[in-house]
N, C-alpha and C positions, 0 to 999 in steps of 0.2 A: 418543491424541492425533491430532487431525485438523488438520493445517496447511493454510491457505488463503493465496493471494496475490492481491492486487488491485493495479492501477495506477490513479492519479488524482492530481489537484492538490490540494496542501495548501491549505485555506481558512482555517484557524484553529489557532493554537498557544496554548493557555492557560499561564499562569504555573504553574511547578511548586508542588505543595502538600506540606508536611510531614504525615506521618501518624504516629500513635502517638507523639506527643512528639518528633518529629524522628528516630525510629528508621528510618523508611521515607520515601521521596519517591515521588510519583506526578505524571506529566505527561499531559495529555489534548490530542490533536491531531485535527483533523477533515480528512477527505480526500473529495473528490467526484469522480465520474465520470459518463459518459453510457452506462453499460452496464446500466442498469435495464431493466425490462420495455418493450419496444418503444422503446429508446433513451432512456428517460426518466432524468433526473438522479437519482443515488442518493448518499447521504451516509452516511459511516461515522465514528464517533468511536472512536478508539483510545486505549489507555492503555499507558504505559511505566511499570512500577512497579519500584522498586529499593531495596536497602538503602542507608542514608545515606552509606556509605563507597565507593559504587560510582560510575562516571562515565557510565553509559548516558544519562542525561538530558542531561548537559552535552555529550556527544558529538552527541546528536541536535540540541541548539540550535546547536551550532557549524556543523554541516553542513547543516542544512535551514532553509527560511524559507517564508513564506506566498507562494503563486503557484508554487512549484516542483513539478514532476511527479515523483512517486516510486512505487516498487514497494514494497509493504508486505506482508511475511509475517507471519501472525498466527495465533492459535488463539483459539477461542471457550472462555471459562471461565465457570463458574457457581459461585458461593459461597453457603453458608447461613449466616445470622447470626440467632439467636433467632427461628426459623421463617420467616424472610424470605429470598427467594432473589434474588441479584444476578448478572446475566450482563454480561460484559465482552468486548471485543475486545482482546486482550493482543498488542500488537505486539512482535515479537522480532528482527526485521531489517527495516531501511528503507535502501533504495538509490535513487539517482538512476534514474529510468526510462530504459532503453536506448531510444535513438531508433530507430524502425523504419527499416530501410534502404529507400531508394526501390526499389521493386521494377522490375527490368529487364524489358522486354517479351521474350518468347520470340523468339529469331531466326526470321525469316520464311524458310522454305525457298523457294529459287528453283525455279520450277516447271520440271519437266524435259519438254522438248518431245520427244515421240517422233517418230522418223523415220517418214516415211510408208512403209507396207509395200511399195511398189513401186520 
């Protein structure tokens, strides 16, 4: 398993879907950032998948909203069904992004004046 992490702004949160007659639930949300090639905007659609008796989706909806900057840890998954392949970005950890501390300039050394050699 190769876990990845990105930071970006939530731009869309879809309504949760029931899967397999309500046995499972899935939520798709989209995150964008400007970390693409040469600073271009890139968009990621993540899935949260859970058994119906779990609270991952409800917790996500409780603590996240469109416009929020988040850090998403995810894995790339691929599933096969009847000879067709489906790839998804499965989010497994979402946190509010840490604000970057304003970088403090390095202290400037006071020039030392050499005493004249005489």
